[in-house]
C-alpha positions in Angstrom: 67.8 81.4 92.3 69.2 83.9 90.2 72.1 84.1 87.9 73.8 87.3 89.4 73.8 89.2 92.4 75.3 92.7 92.0 76.6 94.9 94.6 77.5 98.5 93.5 80.2 100.8 94.8 80.5 104.4 96.2 78.8 107.8 95.0 75.5 106.0 94.3 73.5 108.0 97.0 71.5 109.8 94.2 70.8 106.7 92.1 67.9 104.4 92.2 67.6 100.6 92.5 65.8 99.6 89.5 67.4 102.0 87.0 70.7 100.9 88.4 70.0 97.3 88.3 68.8 97.6 84.6 72.1 99.4 83.5 74.3 96.7 85.2 72.2 94.0 83.4 72.4 95.5 80.1 76.4 96.0 80.3 76.7 92.4 81.6 74.4 91.1 78.8 76.3 93.0 76.1 79.6 91.7 77.3 78.0 88.0 77.1 76.3 88.6 73.6 79.8 89.6 72.4 81.1 86.3 73.6 78.0 84.5 71.9 77.3 83.2 75.5 74.1 81.1 75.8 73.4 82.8 79.1 73.0 86.3 77.6 69.3 85.9 76.6 68.0 84.6 80.1 70.3 86.5 82.5 68.7 87.2 85.8 70.0 89.7 88.2 69.4 90.6 91.8 70.7 93.9 93.2 71.9 94.6 96.6 71.4 98.4 96.7 72.6 100.5 99.7 73.3 103.9 98.0 70.0 105.4 99.6 71.3 104.7 103.0 73.9 107.5 102.9 70.9 110.0 102.5 70.1 109.9 106.2 71.6 113.3 107.0 74.8 111.9 108.7 76.6 112.1 105.4 77.0 115.3 103.0 78.1 113.7 99.6 77.5 117.1 98.0 79.8 119.0 100.2 82.7 120.8 98.6 85.3 119.1 100.6 88.9 120.4 100.8 92.0 119.0 102.5 90.9 120.5 105.8 87.9 118.1 105.8 90.3 115.0 105.6 90.4 113.3 108.9 93.8 111.9 110.3 94.1 108.2 110.3 92.0 106.0 108.0 90.9 108.9 105.5 94.5 110.4 105.2 96.0 106.9 104.8 93.4 106.0 102.1 94.0 109.2 100.1 97.7 108.8 100.2 97.5 105.0 99.1 95.2 105.9 96.2 97.5 108.6 95.2 100.5 106.4 95.1 98.9 104.5 92.3 99.0 107.5 90.0 101.9 109.7 91.2 104.6 110.4 88.9 107.7 110.6 91.0 109.3 113.0 88.6 106.6 115.5 89.0 106.8 118.1 91.7 104.8 121.1 92.7 106.3 124.3 91.1 106.8 125.9 94.4 108.7 123.2 96.2 111.9 125.4 96.6 109.9 127.5 98.9 107.4 125.4 100.6 107.3 121.6 101.0 103.6 120.4 101.1 102.5 117.9 103.4 102.1 114.2 102.2 98.2 114.7 102.2 98.6 117.9 100.0 101.0 116.2 97.7 98.7 113.1 97.3 95.8 115.5 96.3 98.0 117.4 93.9 98.9 114.2 92.2 95.4 113.0 91.9 94.3 116.4 90.4 96.9 115.8 87.7 95.9 112.2 87.0 92.1 113.5 86.5 91.0 110.6 88.6 87.6 111.7 89.9 87.9 114.4 87.1 90.6 115.9 89.1 88.3 117.0 91.8 89.4 116.8 95.4 85.9 117.1 96.7 84.8 113.9 94.9 87.9 112.0 96.1 87.4 113.0 99.6 83.6 112.1 99.4 84.7 108.7 98.3 87.0 108.3 101.0 84.4 109.4 103.5 81.8 106.9 102.1 84.3 104.1 102.6 85.1 105.3 106.1 81.5 105.3 107.1 81.1 101.8 106.1 84.2 100.6 107.9 83.7 102.5 111.1 80.0 103.2 111.6 78.8 100.0 113.2 74.9 100.8 112.8 75.3 101.8 109.1 77.5 98.7 108.3 74.9 96.6 109.8 72.1 98.2 107.6 74.3 97.7 104.5 74.9 94.2 105.3 71.3 93.5 106.0 70.6 94.7 102.5 73.1 92.1 101.1 71.6 89.2 103.4 68.3 89.9 101.9 69.5 89.8 98.3 71.5 86.8 99.1 68.2 85.1 99.8 67.9 84.9 96.0 70.5 82.1 95.9 72.9 83.8 93.2 75.3 81.7 91.2 77.8 84.6 91.0 78.2 87.6 93.1 79.7 90.7 91.2 81.0 93.5 93.4 82.5 96.8 92.3 84.7 99.1 94.3 83.4 99.6 97.9 80.8 96.7 97.0 83.7 94.3 96.9 84.7 95.2 100.5 81.0 94.7 101.5 80.7 91.2 99.8 84.0 90.0 101.2 82.7 91.3 104.7 79.3 89.4 104.3 80.7 86.2 102.9 83.4 86.0 105.4 80.8 85.7 108.2 77.8 84.2 106.5 76.9 81.1 104.5 74.8 81.8 101.5 72.1 79.3 100.4 74.2 78.2 97.4 77.9 78.3 96.8 78.4 81.4 94.6 81.5 82.5 92.3 82.8 85.9 93.5 83.8 88.6 91.0 85.5 91.7 92.5 86.0 94.7 89.9 88.0 97.7 90.7 88.4 96.5 94.2 90.3 98.5 97.0 90.6 95.3 99.1 94.5 95.5 98.5 94.7 98.7 100.4 96.4 98.2 103.8 94.4 100.9 105.4 91.3 98.8 104.4 92.7 95.3 105.2 93.8 96.2 108.6 90.2 97.1 109.6 88.4 94.2 108.2 87.6 91.4 110.5 89.8 88.5 109.1 90.9 85.1 110.5 94.1 85.2 112.3 95.8 82.8 109.9 96.6 83.4 106.3 93.5 81.6 105.0 91.4 84.6 103.9 89.1 82.8 101.5 85.6 84.3 102.2 83.3 81.5 103.6 82.0 78.9 101.1 82.2 80.6 97.8 83.1 78.4 94.7 85.6 80.6 93.1 87.1 84.1 93.3 88.1 86.2 90.3 89.5 89.7 90.8 89.8 92.1 87.7 91.6 95.4 87.9 92.0 97.8 85.0 95.5 99.2 84.4 94.6 102.8 85.0 92.4 102.3 88.0 94.1 103.8 91.1 91.2 102.7 93.4 92.4 99.1 92.4 96.0 100.2 92.8 97.0 96.9 94.2 96.1 94.7 91.2 96.8 91.2 92.6 94.8 90.2 95.7 96.0 86.5 95.6 99.2 87.1 97.6 97.2 89.1 100.3 94.1 87.0 100.7 94.4 83.4 99.1 96.5 81.7 96.5 93.4 80.4 94.7 92.1 84.0 93.7 92.6 84.5 90.0 93.8 88.0 89.3 93.1 89.3 85.9 94.2 92.5 84.3 91.7 94.5 82.1 91.9 97.6 79.8 89.3 100.5 80.6 89.5 104.0 79.1 91.9 106.1 81.4 89.3 108.8 82.3 86.8 106.0 83.4 89.0 103.3 84.5 87.0 102.8 87.7 83.6 103.0 86.2 81.4 100.1 87.0 79.8 99.8 83.4 83.2 99.9 81.8 84.2 96.8 84.0 80.8 95.0 83.3 81.1 95.1 79.6 84.9 94.0 79.5 85.8 90.7 77.8 87.5 89.5 81.0 84.3 90.1 83.1 82.1 88.4 80.3 84.5 85.3 80.5 84.5 85.1 84.2 80.7 85.4 84.4 80.1 82.7 81.5 82.5 80.3 83.2 80.9 80.9 86.5 77.5 80.3 85.3 78.5 77.2 83.3 80.1 75.7 86.7 76.7 76.4 88.3 75.0 74.0 86.0 77.4 71.1 86.5 
C-alpha cells in the first residue's frame, strides 16, 4: 500500500515520471510539515504518469496554434467556457465599432488580457487539444486508463488528481473498483465544465459518486479559470466537499501551488488519518 496516488494534468509531455513524482512529493510533504502532520516524514507516493503518451506523433504540443486551428464543437466550447471565468464584461476590444469579433476571438482576447497560460493563445489551444484527445481518442484514452489501473495496484489511501488528471481519475473510478477505498482529492479541476460533463460516461441518475471512494474533496483557487466552476457538489454529488484556496494569480492553476496549500495539506492529513482507523 502507498499513501498517495498522484495523477498529473496537461502539458507534461516533456516531463519525466521520476522527476515529476519527486516534485509532487516534496510539495505535499512541505504542506504536511507546515501542519506538523505525523504523515510528513514517511509519506509514500505512486505516480500515474501519462504525459509521454502525447509524444507519439499524433499530437503537436509545440505547434504555434492560432484561432484557425481551433476545431468547432468541443474545442471551441471549452475555450469559450474557460474565457468566461476571466472575462471582464466591461472590457471590449478597441475596434468593436468597426468589427465585431466572433465569440471564439473574444474569448481568446479575454484570456490574453488575463495572462492565463502567460497570455499565449498557443498554450491555451494546446491545453484544449490535449483534453480533446483524451475525451475523444478511444485508443489514447485506453492507454491512459491502463496506466492509472497499474498505478492503482499500489492500493493508495488517497488519490490526488490535478487538472485533466481529475477527469481521468473520475473516469477510472467511475468504472473500476480499486483494491482499497481511497479518498479522492481533485485540484484545479475542469470537471465542472458542461463541455466535459456531457462527454463523460455517467449514470443516468444524479448519483455521480465515482465508485467506491471513501470521500471526495475538490479544491479550486480563486483565480484559476480552468477550475472556473468552483463547486462540484451541485453537479456530481452532495457529499463532495468543495474548498476554496488562494494561489498566486499568475500561477493559479499550477499543480505545485495547489499541492503545498494549507487546504490540500489538511485534506491529505485527514484522509490518511481516516485510512488508519
